[in-house]
N, C-alpha and C positions, 0 to 999 in steps of 0.2 A: 406507688402505696404499697402497704405491708399488709397482710392477713394476721390476725388472730392467731395464739397455738391452738386453738381447742378446732378453727377452720383449715385442719391439715388435711389433707385428702387420702381416701384410702388409708389413714394411719392405723386401722387394724388389722393391715398386712403385715405391718415392718415386725420386727422381731429384732432382741437384743443382739445375736450373729449378724443379723443383715446391714444394722446399720454399722457394728464393727467395723466388717470389712470394706463398705461404702466409704468409711473415715479412712481406710487405709486408702482407698482410691484417688481420694479426695486430696491425703496427702502428693500420694507419688504422682500428682498432677502439678502441686505446686511445686516439683521438681521437674518442670519443667515437660513432663514425660506425656505425649499428648493422648487422647481416650484412647485409648485401646479394650477399654470394658465396653463390650456393646449390653445395649438396652434389651431384656427381655419383653417380650409383649406376651400382654393376654387379649385372645382375638373373641369377642364373641361371634358365633354363626348359628345363623339357625333361619327358619322361615319366616315369614311377616308376620306379625302380631304373636312371636314363639316367645315375647317377654324379653327379648335381649339387650333392651335399653335398662330396663327396668332394674336387671340383672348388675348391668354394670353400675347405675348409678346408684345402687344399696353398695357397690362395693367402693367406690371412691367416694360418695359423696356429691357428685357433681350432679349439676340435672340435665338429662338428656332426654329430645323429645320422646313421647310417647303419645300413646292414644290409637282407634281404631287404626284399621289399614298402613298405607307404607309412610311411617314416621321419619326414620331414617333416610335423606336420600342422597347422603354424601358422606365416604371416610369420615369420623370423626377420632381420630388422636389424640389423647389425652397424654401426655409426655412430665412425667414427677421423677426430677434429680435430687439429689439431695448433696447438699451443700451447707456450707457453716454460715451462711450470708441468711438475713430475714427472708421470710416468706414471703412468694411474691407472684401472680399468676398473671400472663399474657395468653391472648390466643389473634389467632391471625390466619386468614385462608391463602393455602398454597396452590394459585391455578394449574391446572393440569398442562402439561409441555405440548399439548396438539393443540391447546387456543393459541391465537392468532395473540401475537407481543401487545398490541395495544389493548385486547380485551386484558388480558395475565395485568397490563400497568392499574387500569381500571380497577379490578378486583383487588391489586396487593394494594391500592390508595382508598379505596374506602374500606376493607376490613381486615383492621389490627386495632387492637384494643388493649390498654391497661386496665384489668379485673380488680375492683376494689373488694370488693362481696362477690361469693361464688352463687347469689342470688341471679346477680345480674348475666348468669352464661345463658339463660335459656332464650334471654330477648336478644344476646347477640348469636345463638344458633340460629333465632327466626330470621334476623337482620342480614346473617353468609348464606341461611338458605334464599331468600329475597333477591338477594346480589347476583348469585349464581345460576338464576334461574330455573333452580329446580322446578320440576312437577308438580303442583297439589295449590299453587295461589293463585288468588282469583287474577291479579294484573298479568301472570303467565302461565294462562291455560295451554297454550300452545309448544311451553317447553319439553324437555327432556323428562322420562320420569325419574332417572336418576345421572348422576355423575362423578367423574375420576377426579373433579377436585378435593382437596384437603383441608377440613378444619382442623386445626392444631391446637391445641390447649396446652402453654405449658406450665408446671407447675411447678416454681425452686425455690427449697429453703433446706430446712431440717426437717425432712421429709421420712429420713429412715427407709427409702427405698429407692431407687433406680429402675424406674420401670415404664413401659407401654402399656396402654389399655388402648383396643378400636372396639367400634362403634361401626356395624356394616349395616346397610340397604338387605333389610334378607330376601330370601330366596321369595320367587314368584312360584307359586303353587299354579294357580290359574290365572289365564291372560284375557286380557281384555282391550279395548279400545283406548284405555289410560295406561295399562302396563302391557306391552305389548310382546310378541317373543323375542325382539331383539332386546329389551329391557331386561327381560327374564335372563338371557344368554349375558347379557352382558354384568348382572347383579354374582351371576355363579361364576363370571371368570373375574369378578373382580373379589372375590370372597376366595377362590382357592388360589389368587397371587400372594394375599396375606397367613393363608394355611400351608403352602411349602416352605413357607419361611423355616428353617432349621429353628430360628430363636424363637418360635410363635409356640406358645400353651393355648390350643385350641379349647374354646369353651363353647361346646356342644350343646345348645342350648335346644331344647324341645318342650314342646308345650305336653302337659297331660292329658288334654283333654283330646288328643291327635294319637293314631297309632307310630309306637314308639319304634317299632321293627321298619315303619318306612320314612321314618325321617330322613331327608336326603342329607343333613348337617352331619349325620353318623356314618352314610358313605361315601359321602368326599373325604369326613377328618380318615376313615381308613383307607381312602386313594391315597392321600400325603401322609398318614403316621400310621401303616400295616400294624405295626407292633403293638400301636394305640400306649408310649409311652410319654407323648404330650397332650394325650385326651381327657378330659374331663368332663364328664355328662352331667347336662344341669338340666332337670324335670322341674317347670313353672308350671303353674296352675292347678299346682295337686286340690287345691277347693272347689274346683268346677267339674270335677271326674263323676260320671254317674256312680252311683251309690254299687258297691259289689265290684268293681273296678278294681278296689285298693289292692287285691293281691295280686293284679299282673304289675302293679306301677313299684311294690315293693322287691318283686322278682330283679326286674329292673335294676333298681336300686342297691340291691346285693347280689348287683356285678352279676347274674345268673340269668341272663337271657341270650338274646341272639348277640348282639355284640357285644363282646367280654373287655375294659379297657383297665391299663394297670393301674390307672389315676381313680377308676372307679366312676361312680354317679351320686348326685345329690340331690335331692328333695328340697322344693322351696315353696314354698304359698308366698306370690305376686302380692303386694295391694292391691285392692280391689277398691271401685268407684266409691264404698262404704267408707272406705279405710280414709280413702281423700279426704270424701267430704268431713270427716272428722276432725281431720287434721291431726292426725297420731304422727307423731317425731320417730325419728328412724328406731331411737330405744324403745318406745312404746308398741312400734311396731313388730320390733325384735320377739319381744314377751307375746307378743301376741300370738306370734308365728312358733314359738317355744311351747305354748300352752295348748296349739294347735295338735302338732306333732306326737302330743303327751297322753290325746284323747284315746280312748279303747280299741275304738277301732282299726288305729294303726300298730297299738302291741299287742293285738288280735294275730293280727300279721307277721307278727316278728320282726319290724321293721328297725333296723341299726339307727339308734338313735345318733352317733355318729356320723349318721347320712343324711341328716335331717335337718335344713335351717340356715340360715345365713352365718349365723357365729359357726357352724363346724363346717360348712365351706369358707371362711375366712382363713381358719384354725388348716385346714388343708392348703389353701392356697400358701400362708407366711410361709410354711416348712418346705413347699415345692421352690418358692422364691429363693430361701435361703439358701437352700440345694444348688441352685443355678449360678449363685453368684459362688458357692463354696466350689464349686467345680470349674467357674472360670477364673479363678486365682491362678491354678496352674498352669493356663494359657496365654494370660496375661504376662506372666512370669516369662513365659519361652519367646512372647512377642519382643518383652523388652530384653530379652539377651541377645535373641536375632538384631535389634537393631543396634544393639551395645559393640555386636560385633561388627556390625556394618560402621557404625562410625568410627570402632576403633583402626578397622582397616586402610577406612580414608585418610585416617589420622596420621598411619605410617604413612600413606602413601604422599602427605604433604613433605616428609621429612620431619628431621628434626630441627626446632629453632635454633638457629645457631649465631651468637652474639660478637664472639673472640674468634681469632684466627685458632687459639687453640683448642675450641670445641668444635670450628668446623674440620681441621685436621682429627681429631678425636673422631667425629662422625663418619669420614672419608676413610679413615684406617679400619674401623669396623666394617665397612663396606668393603672393603678392597681383601681383607682378610677373606670372609666371605667370598667373593668371587673367586679369590686364590683357590680356597680348597675343593668348592666346587669346579674351577677349570681343571687343576692337578687330576683330582678324581676323574675326570671327564678325559683327558689324556692317561692315564694309564688303566681304563676300563674299569674300575672299581664303582659299582652304579648302587653300591649298600652304603656307603658312608655317606660322608656332606651332601645334600643336594639329591637323599634318595626318592622324592617325590618329583624331582623335577626328572629326572633319570627315568621314572616310570612311561613317559614317552618314546617310545625308541629313535624317535628322531633328535632327542638330544643326546643320546650316547655316542659322542664324538668318539671317539675310540673307534667303535661297531662301524661308524660313518664311513672314518676316514680309508679304514680296511678293504670294505667295498670299493672306493673310489679306486684306491691303489690297485684294487684288482685289478676295474675295468681299466684304469690304465694300462696293466702288464699283456690283459686280451686285447686292447686295441693295437699295442704296438708289436702281438703277435702276427695278429691276422694284417693289418695295414701297415705296417711301419717300411715296410721294403718302397724303395720307390719303381722298380720292376715285382711285379707278382708274374711268374711265369705259372703257364695254362696248358693244355693238352693243345688245346687250335684255339684257333679265332676266325670267325667267317669273311668270306673270299676269300682264303686262303693267306689272308694277310701273318706278317709274323709279329706285327708290333700295332699298337692303337692305345687310346687315353679311355681309361677306367671313369664313366658318366657318373657311376654309385660315389667314385672316392675322385675328388679334383686333386690334381697333382699326382695322379698316381698314375703307371702303364701298364696296360697288360700283354705280355711277350709268347709267343711260343719258345720253346729251347733252342729253334737255328735263331731265331730273333735275337736271343739272349749270346748268342755266340757272336750274331753280325756285330752288338753293340760291344762287345770286348773286343772286335775285331777294331771299331773305331776308335777304342780309347787306346789298344795297342801302339796303335800306327801313328796316334797322337802324342803317346811318351815316349818314343823310338830314341833309345842311347840307354848307358850306363846299364850293362847287364848285369843281373844278377850270380850269385853262384849258382843255384837250381835252377837256369833256365829260362826264370820269368824275368820283373825287373819290378823294383820295389814303386816308384812313382807307378806303374802301370796298377800295381793292385791296391795303391794308396787310390787311385782315380777310383777305379771301381769300387771298394767301398765307401769311399765321401759319397757319389753320387748314390749308391745304394743307401744311404743311411739319409739323405738330403732332408726326408720330413721328419723327422728326429727332433728338430729342435722347436720347429712349430705343433709339434705334439705335443711335448714336454711343456712349452709354454701354452698352452692350453688346458693342461693339467694342475701344472702349478695357480693357474689364474683361478680355475673352476673349485681348488681348493682352499683358496683364500675368499671367494667368493660365500664356500659355504661354513666354514670359521665365521665370517663375520655374523651370516646369520643366527649363527648357534652362539655369540656373543650376544646378540640384539633380545633373541630368546632366556639368554640367563639373565640379564639385566628387566629383562617383562616380569619373569617367575620371584624378583626382589619385589617386587612391588612399591618402584620408586618412584614419589612426586615426579613433575613434569619438567620442572626446571631441574632439581637434582639428577635426573633420567639423562638428561638433554647434557649436563654439564660433564658427565662421567662416561657419555658415550665418546665427547669431543676427547678426552684424556686417552680414551681407549682407539680411538683414530687413529692418533698419532704413531701408539705402538704397532697395529698395526700394518701402517705403513712401511713401518719400518723392519717388522718383519718379510713382510713382503718384499722389500727391497733387496734385504738380504739375502733371501729364499732366491732370486731372479739371478743375482750376482751370484750364488752358488752354481745355481745351474748354466750359466754362462761359463764356468770357470768348465764345467764336465764337457758342456759341448765344444769349448776348445780344446781340451784335451781329447774328444774322437775325432777331432777334425785334423790330428796330428797322424803322423806314421802308424799304420795297425800294429801293435804289441799285444803277445798274450804268452802266457807260459804252460796253458791251460794244455795238459798232455792230450788229452781227446783229439785236441785240435793238431800236434804232431802225430799222434797213433792216423787220422787220419790222410792227412797231404802228404806224410811220408819223413821220413828221417834224410837229415843234409845228407846230399853226397861229397864225396873225396872231392876237392877241390882239383887235384889234378887228374883224374878221371872223367871230371865235369865237361858237358856237350853242352852245346847253344840247341837251344828247342828252334823247331819252326816257328811259325806265328801262329801257324793251327794249334802246334800244342801248347804255345805258349796259352792262347786262351781256353783250351780245356782244361789246364790247371792253373788259371786264373778261375775260372768258377768256381771250377772246386776247391779252391782254395776261400773265396767269398762266402760260399755257400755253407764254411765250416767256420769263418771267421766272425761269419755277420750273426749267426747264432750265439757265440760268444760272450758278443760285442754287447750284442742287443739285451741280454739278461744281465749283464754286466753291468749296462746303465738304466735298465729300469731299477735294478735294486738301489744304485747308487743316487737316481734322482728320489726314490721311496725313501730312503736313509739319509742323505746328506743335505737333501734339500726340504723333504715333506716332516721329517723328524726333526734334523737337528736346527731347524729356523722357524717354521711353522707350529708344527705341533711342541718341542720343549719347551720355546719361548714364551709360548701362549697366555701360561699363567702370570708371567710377569709384566705381562700389557698393564695391567692393575693390580697393583700387590701394596703392602703397605713401604716397602723401600720406594716406591713412584711416589706415595703420597708426603714419604718425609722430603722430596726432595721439592714439593712442591712452594713457588714462590709467595709471599706475600698476596704480592698483585696478582697470583691465579687460583688463591683463596679467594681474595674479595668476591671474586667473578660469581661464587656460589655464595656469598653473604646475600645479595641483592635479590630480592625476592618481592613481586608485588602486594601491596597492602591488603587486596582484597585474599589473599591467600594467608596473611598474616591474620585477619579479623578471623576469618573460617578454621584457624588453629584453637585460638581462643575459644569459637562457639563450641567446638567438638568439644572441647575438654570440659567446657560446663554441661554439655549434654550427656557425657560419658559419665560425668559424676554424678549425675541425675539418674539417669539409670542406674548406677550401682544402690545411691540411697533407695532408690526405689525397689528394687532387689531387699534389699534393709530392712525397709520396712513390712513388704509381703513375707518377710521370713515370720513376723511372728504370729504366736499361735495366736486361733480365734476361739472368744467361747463359746463355749455350747450354750445351744437355745432351751 
């Protein structure tokens, strides 16, 4: 059932500007944008019998419980939404979550209405009150004074407003057996929960018959709105004040009292019993109110007429509501942009929809070009070009990491590469023992080193050398002393391969690829990584084989240390002890030269030649061009839900773009 235009609640609070903004918001909803436009809310706060419900009823035109004593026993939220549909009104009770589920179900079952006429709302409020067993009705005398259940009245249609009005139980000033201290605390806690919401405009409603400076509504408003930028004071029952106290009321109304508010104060004359008995409608009562504040007693105290009467209050709220809408538009725009960015990112991660081999190859060529540039820069140590953001994380700076790991390899070879490490002494006067900290290595004294050389000399006796030593003897010394090199170097290459593989994974992760695409490309790169690792280990094997041959060097440092060759005719055969001493001198000299050469060769000929220089080519345009039709087909097949999600995202992004275009339109001035 729909209502007639004249029944539109709170129609006096809308404006051309607010309606234009809300029309824009409705357009962006039709574009598929979820409701990012939060409803502002006007919350009536004050003591019991201060006239809160009367003020909201006059603002909205919706009848609310009024009378002496506690009338509002639970929050009543009036939601007014602007749409281009016919005007409709609905009401329902939303039980508090603390109630048992079966009670919630009963309340929901009994308390939902389609409203055909606003006059029906009085009986609806009464029915809701009886149903949720609020205190004050004969059949539920033992019930609580208040409840946290909420009666929601929703008005939908061309209202020109997008707002919520909230009527709350009043603050209890005097407790008794019907309204206990617990009830008083509950009412205040409930009121503060609404006051603390940044969307709330606080209507601090105060009776002129009470001391304005002692009104708790003002002190609570000051607690939750210390700057007073969203609190508006409303002084009611001005016709009931004592003669001569007008000046005090006018002082507050002129914002010159103890509590100053940025939005100021308004004076109202609430309808009294005589007015209600006379059956005055809203228009007639507004006229009577205007005449009341025009009398001489108010003029005498220089009352600002723009701060007196419901019509002036409505004009003020109209301006504030329009201003709220206007301030919300940039926030809505930012929220839409954020959602659009998120949707666009997800769309990119899904990958481009490829239907033909040519489209797939073109897509992969673009990705491979991107990877090749980043990988080449990583190998060159150029961290400012392509992939600069990726390289901002230190662990992604591949050239730096390679340098560090190669340096660690060199240090390890220097400190732990030899099979026998000469030390000054060993426990128990032993000359040789295993190095427990480094399996596979021996700790020996100088004497132990000579004894070992003697054993090798005896095992290789024969084929005398020109210089009094033996080629096989010297080769055996070196080969045994360098026997740890293959395992150390192989471990270095294996670690470097793992580090490069992890770098490749991070590089593709940074490209935000969809899972299926990333899996496909990872498989391609795995083939390339396996190949370059194979080449690197083959190169290392060649280096190890070279070091396993006869010692050879033309390094002058070795010649200077060991000595120049003697004339063959003057040569003499060394004794075994002399041969061992010379063999140790030769070994110490040649080992250092060979070790440095081996470390350099591993780093340059194995790591650089095969792992680093070949890395950019594991996924490059040449690789993509060489893919077979069967290989391309693997990427084309994607799950149906992925295709549907791509369609949804494209529609959503277009909706976001259309919405931003709508919100760019200039707003009319009020």
